[in-house]
N, CA, C and O atoms as a printed pandas DataFrame, in Angstrom:
     atom_number atom_name residue_name chain_id  residue_number  x_coord  y_coord  z_coord
0              1         N          MET        A               1   15.358  -35.752   23.040
1              2        CA          MET        A               1   15.295  -36.131   21.745
2              3         C          MET        A               1   14.158  -36.724   21.322
3              4         O          MET        A               1   13.612  -37.446   22.156
4              5         N          THR        A               2   13.549  -36.606   20.063
5              6        CA          THR        A               2   12.326  -37.011   19.771
6              7         C          THR        A               2   12.358  -38.609   19.156
7              8         O          THR        A               2   13.422  -39.054   18.726
8              9         N          ILE        A               3   11.410  -39.239   19.148
9             10        CA          ILE        A               3   11.271  -40.562   18.644
10            11         C          ILE        A               3   11.696  -40.559   17.103
11            12         O          ILE        A               3   12.321  -41.515   16.643
12            13         N          GLU        A               4   11.400  -39.646   16.451
13            14        CA          GLU        A               4   11.959  -39.521   15.173
14            15         C          GLU        A               4   13.447  -39.518   14.742
15            16         O          GLU        A               4   13.958  -40.075   13.771
16            17         N          SER        A               5   14.070  -38.679   15.797
17            18        CA          SER        A               5   15.498  -38.429   15.712
18            19         C          SER        A               5   16.132  -39.697   16.385
19            20         O          SER        A               5   17.267  -39.968   15.991
20            21         N          ALA        A               6   15.615  -40.470   17.283
21            22        CA          ALA        A               6   16.099  -41.692   17.755
22            23         C          ALA        A               6   15.951  -42.731   16.708
23            24         O          ALA        A               6   16.780  -43.640   16.729
24            25         N          GLN        A               7   15.052  -42.746   15.816
25            26        CA          GLN        A               7   14.976  -43.508   14.854
26            27         C          GLN        A               7   15.743  -43.315   13.732
27            28         O          GLN        A               7   16.087  -44.332   13.130
28            29         N          GLY        A               8   16.124  -42.140   13.271
29            30        CA          GLY        A               8   17.090  -41.785   12.447
30            31         C          GLY        A               8   18.439  -42.163   12.988
31            32         O          GLY        A               8   19.257  -42.680   12.226
32            33         N          PHE        A               9   18.726  -41.947   14.225
33            34        CA          PHE        A               9   20.169  -42.301   14.710
34            35         C          PHE        A               9   20.322  -43.743   14.680
35            36         O          PHE        A               9   21.342  -44.215   14.178
36            37         N          LEU        A              10   19.312  -44.587   15.220
37            38        CA          LEU        A              10   19.563  -46.085   14.994
38            39         C          LEU        A              10   19.702  -46.550   13.712
39            40         O          LEU        A              10   20.478  -47.469   13.450
40            41         N          LEU        A              11   18.907  -45.909   12.744
41            42        CA          LEU        A              11   18.878  -46.265   11.321
42            43         C          LEU        A              11   20.299  -46.171   10.699
43            44         O          LEU        A              11   20.770  -47.042    9.967
44            45         N          TRP        A              12   20.985  -44.939   11.092
45            46        CA          TRP        A              12   22.257  -44.569   10.593
46            47         C          TRP        A              12   23.231  -45.529   11.355
47            48         O          TRP        A              12   24.177  -46.041   10.758
48            49         N          CYS        A              13   23.002  -45.756   12.613
49            50        CA          CYS        A              13   24.041  -46.715   13.165
50            51         C          CYS        A              13   23.987  -48.020   12.550
51            52         O          CYS        A              13   25.029  -48.603   12.252
52            53         N          LEU        A              14   22.704  -48.585   12.310
53            54        CA          LEU        A              14   22.517  -49.844   11.570
54            55         C          LEU        A              14   23.245  -49.853   10.252
55            56         O          LEU        A              14   23.904  -50.862   10.001
56            57         N          VAL        A              15   23.218  -48.835    9.342
57            58        CA          VAL        A              15   23.730  -48.778    8.156
58            59         C          VAL        A              15   25.334  -48.891    8.316
59            60         O          VAL        A              15   25.990  -49.832    7.869
60            61         N          ILE        A              16   25.879  -47.759    9.041
61            62        CA          ILE        A              16   27.181  -47.842    9.420
62            63         C          ILE        A              16   27.899  -49.024    9.971
63            64         O          ILE        A              16   29.032  -49.315    9.587
64            65         N          ASN        A              17   27.237  -49.721   10.886
65            66        CA          ASN        A              17   27.684  -50.925   11.223
66            67         C          ASN        A              17   27.598  -52.210   10.526
67            68         O          ASN        A              17   28.369  -53.140   10.763
68            69         N          TYR        A              18   26.479  -52.262    9.505
69            70        CA          TYR        A              18   26.619  -53.162    8.598
70            71         C          TYR        A              18   27.685  -52.992    7.448
71            72         O          TYR        A              18   28.254  -53.929    6.888
72            73         N          GLY        A              19   27.877  -51.579    7.170
73            74        CA          GLY        A              19   29.061  -51.241    6.427
74            75         C          GLY        A              19   30.229  -51.742    6.796
75            76         O          GLY        A              19   30.915  -52.385    6.002
76            77         N          ILE        A              20   30.616  -51.500    8.105
77            78        CA          ILE        A              20   31.979  -52.070    8.655
78            79         C          ILE        A              20   31.801  -53.558    8.546
79            80         O          ILE        A              20   32.775  -54.164    8.098
80            81         N          LEU        A              21   30.801  -54.218    8.853
81            82        CA          LEU        A              21   30.667  -55.762    8.758
82            83         C          LEU        A              21   31.041  -56.186    7.414
83            84         O          LEU        A              21   31.751  -57.169    7.204
84            85         N          LEU        A              22   30.588  -55.484    6.567
85            86        CA          LEU        A              22   30.600  -55.944    5.047
86            87         C          LEU        A              22   32.247  -55.694    4.562
87            88         O          LEU        A              22   32.877  -56.533    3.918
88            89         N          LEU        A              23   32.777  -54.427    4.987
89            90        CA          LEU        A              23   34.110  -54.318    4.672
90            91         C          LEU        A              23   35.042  -55.341    5.383
91            92         O          LEU        A              23   35.999  -55.839    4.789
92            93         N          TRP        A              24   34.724  -55.648    6.711
93            94        CA          TRP        A              24   35.553  -56.653    7.345
94            95         C          TRP        A              24   35.414  -57.955    6.584
95            96         O          TRP        A              24   36.431  -58.574    6.270
96            97         N          PHE        A              25   34.268  -58.380    6.286
97            98        CA          PHE        A              25   34.132  -59.638    5.423
98            99         C          PHE        A              25   34.884  -59.564    4.036
99           100         O          PHE        A              25   35.507  -60.568    3.692
100          101         N          LEU        A              26   34.875  -58.415    3.183
101          102        CA          LEU        A              26   35.510  -58.197    2.072
102          103         C          LEU        A              26   36.906  -58.315    2.012
103          104         O          LEU        A              26   37.564  -58.854    1.121
104          105         N          VAL        A              27   37.450  -57.562    3.414
105          106        CA          VAL        A              27   38.891  -57.726    3.268
106          107         C          VAL        A              27   39.307  -58.999    3.971
107          108         O          VAL        A              27   40.493  -59.328    3.926
108          109         N          PHE        A              28   38.376  -59.782    4.652
109          110        CA          PHE        A              28   38.840  -61.226    5.044
110          111         C          PHE        A              28   38.730  -61.976    3.898
111          112         O          PHE        A              28   39.585  -62.839    3.696
112          113         N          TRP        A              29   37.747  -61.795    3.029
113          114        CA          TRP        A              29   37.562  -62.765    1.920
114          115         C          TRP        A              29   38.905  -62.539    0.653
115          116         O          TRP        A              29   39.627  -63.424    0.192
116          117         N          PHE        A              30   38.909  -61.315    0.380
117          118        CA          PHE        A              30   39.956  -61.052   -0.600
118          119         C          PHE        A              30   41.289  -60.864   -0.267
119          120         O          PHE        A              30   42.207  -60.878   -1.087
120          121         N          GLY        A              31   41.420  -60.664    1.094
121          122        CA          GLY        A              31   42.913  -60.311    1.601
122          123         C          GLY        A              31   43.229  -61.345    2.724
123          124         O          GLY        A              31   43.968  -61.002    3.647
124          125         N          HIS        A              32   42.706  -62.576    2.682
125          126        CA          HIS        A              32   42.899  -63.498    3.714
126          127         C          HIS        A              32   44.300  -63.852    3.944
127          128         O          HIS        A              32   44.711  -63.992    5.096
128          129         N          ASP        A              33   45.072  -64.007    2.916
129          130        CA          ASP        A              33   46.486  -64.477    3.233
130          131         C          ASP        A              33   47.438  -63.345    3.644
131          132         O          ASP        A              33   48.518  -63.570    4.190
132          133         N          TRP        A              34   46.931  -61.978    3.319
133          134        CA          TRP        A              34   47.716  -60.855    3.712
134          135         C          TRP        A              34   47.473  -60.598    5.104
135          136         O          TRP        A              34   48.356  -60.274    5.898
136          137         N          MET        A              35   46.096  -60.768    5.424
137          138        CA          MET        A              35   45.802  -60.596    6.936
138          139         C          MET        A              35   46.346  -61.776    7.700
139          140         O          MET        A              35   46.733  -61.570    8.851
140          141         N          PHE        A              36   46.415  -62.908    7.225
141          142        CA          PHE        A              36   46.921  -64.037    8.163
142          143         C          PHE        A              36   48.515  -63.903    8.246
143          144         O          PHE        A              36   49.067  -64.214    9.301
144          145         N          ARG        A              37   49.231  -63.468    7.208
145          146        CA          ARG        A              37   50.553  -63.155    7.397
146          147         C          ARG        A              37   50.929  -62.053    8.322
147          148         O          ARG        A              37   51.921  -62.095    9.048
148          149         N          LEU        A              38   49.985  -60.944    8.252
149          150        CA          LEU        A              38   50.273  -59.812    9.228
150          151         C          LEU        A              38   49.993  -60.151   10.691
151          152         O          LEU        A              38   50.702  -59.696   11.589
152          153         N          HIS        A              39   48.980  -60.932   10.914
153          154        CA          HIS        A              39   48.641  -61.299   12.188
154          155         C          HIS        A              39   49.575  -62.467   12.734
155          156         O          HIS        A              39   49.698  -62.598   13.952
156          157         N          SER        A              40   50.196  -63.268   11.905
157          158        CA          SER        A              40   50.984  -64.189   12.195
158          159         C          SER        A              40   52.251  -63.769   12.646
159          160         O          SER        A              40   52.965  -64.538   13.290
160          161         N          ARG        A              41   52.676  -62.357   12.305
161          162        CA          ARG        A              41   53.815  -61.635   12.868
162          163         C          ARG        A              41   53.740  -61.588   14.393
163          164         O          ARG        A              41   54.747  -61.816   15.063
164          165         N          TRP        A              42   52.528  -61.288   14.969
165          166        CA          TRP        A              42   52.288  -60.899   16.320
166          167         C          TRP        A              42   51.757  -62.093   17.026
167          168         O          TRP        A              42   52.076  -62.158   18.213
168          169         N          PHE        A              43   51.072  -62.981   16.592
169          170        CA          PHE        A              43   50.568  -64.218   17.166
170          171         C          PHE        A              43   50.757  -65.427   16.495
171          172         O          PHE        A              43   50.559  -65.400   15.280
172          173         N          HIS        A              44   51.132  -66.595   17.063
173          174        CA          HIS        A              44   51.411  -67.808   16.450
174          175         C          HIS        A              44   50.270  -68.624   16.472
175          176         O          HIS        A              44   50.005  -69.409   17.383
176          177         N          LEU        A              45   49.421  -68.388   15.206
177          178        CA          LEU        A              45   48.024  -69.303   15.392
178          179         C          LEU        A              45   48.292  -69.946   14.099
179          180         O          LEU        A              45   49.019  -69.519   13.201
180          181         N          PRO        A              46   47.467  -71.252   14.131
181          182        CA          PRO        A              46   47.428  -72.015   12.857
182          183         C          PRO        A              46   46.042  -71.292   12.053
183          184         O          PRO        A              46   45.079  -70.801   12.642
184          185         N          GLU        A              47   46.182  -71.351   10.924
185          186        CA          GLU        A              47   45.240  -70.823    9.994
186          187         C          GLU        A              47   43.844  -71.072   10.376
187          188         O          GLU        A              47   43.031  -70.153   10.478
188          189         N          GLU        A              48   43.549  -72.341   10.595
189          190        CA          GLU        A              48   42.219  -72.773   11.130
190          191         C          GLU        A              48   41.610  -71.885   12.248
191          192         O          GLU        A              48   40.448  -71.480   12.272
192          193         N          ARG        A              49   42.584  -71.644   13.177
193          194        CA          ARG        A              49   42.106  -70.951   14.439
194          195         C          ARG        A              49   41.911  -69.656   14.014
195          196         O          ARG        A              49   40.861  -69.092   14.324
196          197         N          PHE        A              50   42.966  -68.939   13.182
197          198        CA          PHE        A              50   42.655  -67.706   12.856
198          199         C          PHE        A              50   41.399  -67.464   12.057
199          200         O          PHE        A              50   40.779  -66.407   12.173
200          201         N          ASP        A              51   40.995  -68.492   11.198
201          202        CA          ASP        A              51   39.590  -68.284   10.458
202          203         C          ASP        A              51   38.469  -68.431   11.340
203          204         O          ASP        A              51   37.443  -67.793   11.105
204          205         N          GLY        A              52   38.559  -69.318   12.482
205          206        CA          GLY        A              52   37.590  -69.448   13.482
206          207         C          GLY        A              52   37.355  -68.316   14.327
207          208         O          GLY        A              52   36.226  -67.953   14.658
208          209         N          ILE        A              53   38.508  -67.712   14.706
209          210        CA          ILE        A              53   38.469  -66.355   15.508
210          211         C          ILE        A              53   37.656  -65.187   14.808
211          212         O          ILE        A              53   36.870  -64.454   15.408
212          213         N          HIS        A              54   37.972  -65.110   13.360
213          214        CA          HIS        A              54   37.297  -64.205   12.687
214          215         C          HIS        A              54   35.577  -64.408   12.333
215          216         O          HIS        A              54   34.700  -63.545   12.305
216          217         N          TYR        A              55   35.497  -65.654   12.121
217          218        CA          TYR        A              55   34.162  -66.201   11.853
218          219         C          TYR        A              55   33.262  -65.806   13.233
219          220         O          TYR        A              55   32.236  -65.127   13.192
220          221         N          VAL        A              56   33.841  -66.358   14.429
221          222        CA          VAL        A              56   33.113  -66.030   15.630
222          223         C          VAL        A              56   32.896  -64.598   15.764
223          224         O          VAL        A              56   31.765  -64.132   15.898
224          225         N          SER        A              57   34.160  -63.748   15.724
225          226        CA          SER        A              57   33.841  -62.402   15.870
226          227         C          SER        A              57   33.017  -61.587   14.969
227          228         O          SER        A              57   32.531  -60.511   15.315
228          229         N          MET        A              58   32.850  -62.172   13.680
229          230        CA          MET        A              58   31.887  -61.465   12.719
230          231         C          MET        A              58   30.460  -61.798   13.344
231          232         O          MET        A              58   29.610  -60.913   13.435
232          233         N          ALA        A              59   30.215  -63.143   13.787
233          234        CA          ALA        A              59   28.917  -63.372   14.260
234          235         C          ALA        A              59   28.602  -62.585   15.359
235          236         O          ALA        A              59   27.480  -62.082   15.422
236          237         N          ALA        A              60   29.533  -62.377   16.356
237          238        CA          ALA        A              60   29.269  -61.763   17.477
238          239         C          ALA        A              60   28.902  -60.271   17.278
239          240         O          ALA        A              60   28.035  -59.656   17.899
240          241         N          TYR        A              61   29.742  -59.779   16.272
241          242        CA          TYR        A              61   29.492  -58.305   15.971
242          243         C          TYR        A              61   28.190  -58.143   15.160
243          244         O          TYR        A              61   27.559  -57.090   15.250
244          245         N          LYS        A              62   27.815  -59.038   14.461
245          246        CA          LYS        A              62   26.475  -59.198   13.833
246          247         C          LYS        A              62   25.159  -59.201   14.918
247          248         O          LYS        A              62   24.135  -58.522   14.833
248          249         N          LEU        A              63   25.488  -60.077   15.844
249          250        CA          LEU        A              63   24.511  -60.199   16.964
250          251         C          LEU        A              63   24.195  -58.906   17.523
251          252         O          LEU        A              63   23.071  -58.467   17.767
252          253         N          GLY        A              64   25.530  -58.236   17.731
253          254        CA          GLY        A              64   25.401  -57.043   18.351
254          255         C          GLY        A              64   24.743  -55.737   17.646
255          256         O          GLY        A              64   24.218  -54.838   18.303
256          257         N          ILE        A              65   24.836  -55.740   16.220
257          258        CA          ILE        A              65   23.998  -54.940   15.543
258          259         C          ILE        A              65   22.715  -55.380   15.700
259          260         O          ILE        A              65   21.963  -54.535   16.187
260          261         N          LEU        A              66   22.248  -56.401   15.447
261          262        CA          LEU        A              66   20.898  -56.981   15.611
262          263         C          LEU        A              66   20.248  -56.578   17.067
263          264         O          LEU        A              66   19.089  -56.180   17.182
264          265         N          LEU        A              67   21.007  -56.711   17.975
265          266        CA          LEU        A              67   20.380  -56.530   19.422
266          267         C          LEU        A              67   20.402  -54.899   19.686
267          268         O          LEU        A              67   19.445  -54.326   20.206
268          269         N          LEU        A              68   21.481  -54.288   19.312
269          270        CA          LEU        A              68   21.599  -52.926   19.708
270          271         C          LEU        A              68   21.238  -51.881   18.823
271          272         O          LEU        A              68   21.034  -50.732   19.216
272          273         N          ASN        A              69   21.154  -52.234   17.660
273          274        CA          ASN        A              69   20.482  -51.248   16.558
274          275         C          ASN        A              69   19.342  -51.474   15.957
275          276         O          ASN        A              69   18.456  -50.629   15.834
276          277         N          LEU        A              70   19.284  -52.872   15.460
277          278        CA          LEU        A              70   17.710  -53.130   14.738
278          279         C          LEU        A              70   16.692  -53.282   15.623
279          280         O          LEU        A              70   15.617  -52.765   15.317
280          281         N          THR        A              71   16.793  -53.967   16.815
281          282        CA          THR        A              71   15.736  -54.290   17.513
282          283         C          THR        A              71   15.149  -52.835   18.292
283          284         O          THR        A              71   13.937  -52.621   18.316
284          285         N          PRO        A              72   15.929  -52.069   18.789
285          286        CA          PRO        A              72   15.505  -50.884   19.105
286          287         C          PRO        A              72   14.818  -49.902   18.156
287          288         O          PRO        A              72   13.863  -49.200   18.485
288          289         N          TYR        A              73   15.362  -49.916   17.007
289          290        CA          TYR        A              73   14.768  -49.232   15.659
290          291         C          TYR        A              73   13.347  -49.828   15.382
291          292         O          TYR        A              73   12.414  -49.069   15.121
292          293         N          ILE        A              74   13.193  -51.087   15.433
293          294        CA          ILE        A              74   12.062  -51.760   15.274
294          295         C          ILE        A              74   10.967  -51.402   16.252
295          296         O          ILE        A              74    9.795  -51.171   15.953
296          297         N          ALA        A              75   11.499  -51.388   17.452
297          298        CA          ALA        A              75   10.515  -50.946   18.540
298          299         C          ALA        A              75   10.092  -49.671   18.453
299          300         O          ALA        A              75    8.885  -49.441   18.528
300          301         N          LEU        A              76   10.969  -48.696   18.291
301          302        CA          LEU        A              76   10.495  -47.386   17.988
302          303         C          LEU        A              76    9.813  -47.153   16.869
303          304         O          LEU        A              76    9.184  -46.095   16.842
304          305         N          ARG        A              77    9.759  -47.940   15.817
305          306        CA          ARG        A              77    8.956  -47.705   14.728
306          307         C          ARG        A              77    7.448  -48.209   15.082
307          308         O          ARG        A              77    6.450  -47.664   14.611
308          309         N          LEU        A              78    7.404  -49.467   16.092
309          310        CA          LEU        A              78    6.150  -49.871   16.408
310          311         C          LEU        A              78    5.357  -48.904   17.339
311          312         O          LEU        A              78    4.127  -48.866   17.372
312          313         N          ILE        A              79    6.165  -48.147   18.073
313          314        CA          ILE        A              79    5.419  -47.094   18.927
314          315         C          ILE        A              79    5.465  -45.843   18.458
315          316         O          ILE        A              79    4.770  -45.045   19.088
316          317         N          GLY        A              80    6.128  -45.379   17.454
317          318        CA          GLY        A              80    6.205  -44.152   16.887
318          319         C          GLY        A              80    4.824  -43.603   16.404
319          320         O          GLY        A              80    3.826  -44.302   16.236
320          321         N          PRO        A              81    4.911  -42.160   16.191
321          322        CA          PRO        A              81    3.609  -41.568   15.887
322          323         C          PRO        A              81    2.957  -41.980   14.378
323          324         O          PRO        A              81    1.780  -41.903   14.025
324          325         N          ASP        A              82    4.047  -42.410   13.671
325          326        CA          ASP        A              82    3.777  -42.671   12.175
326          327         C          ASP        A              82    3.814  -44.366   11.917
327          328         O          ASP        A              82    4.163  -44.905   10.867
328          329         N          ALA        A              83    3.461  -44.895   12.877
329          330        CA          ALA        A              83    3.463  -46.444   12.875
330          331         C          ALA        A              83    1.966  -46.817   12.634
331          332         O          ALA        A              83    1.638  -47.910   12.172
332          333         N          GLY        A              84    1.226  -46.000   12.921
333          334        CA          GLY        A              84   -0.408  -46.456   12.675
334          335         C          GLY        A              84   -0.733  -46.452   11.218
335          336         O          GLY        A              84   -1.864  -46.753   10.836
């Protein structure tokens, strides 16, 4: 695998993962009540805890994107042949 192909791979991973995060946020924002009712059938959670779980999970997912996609992409851009 060349540096250029690794850069392309990480860039697409970054785009796809941010798309998933954005979709998750939009479904949570616009379909909050539907999601809460759906999950309340399986788990007995207060609404505040449900919201907190999603907020922390989105933050952890975003941190994973930054550490596992963006940081290596930037590092490869810095050492790549077209960085100079």
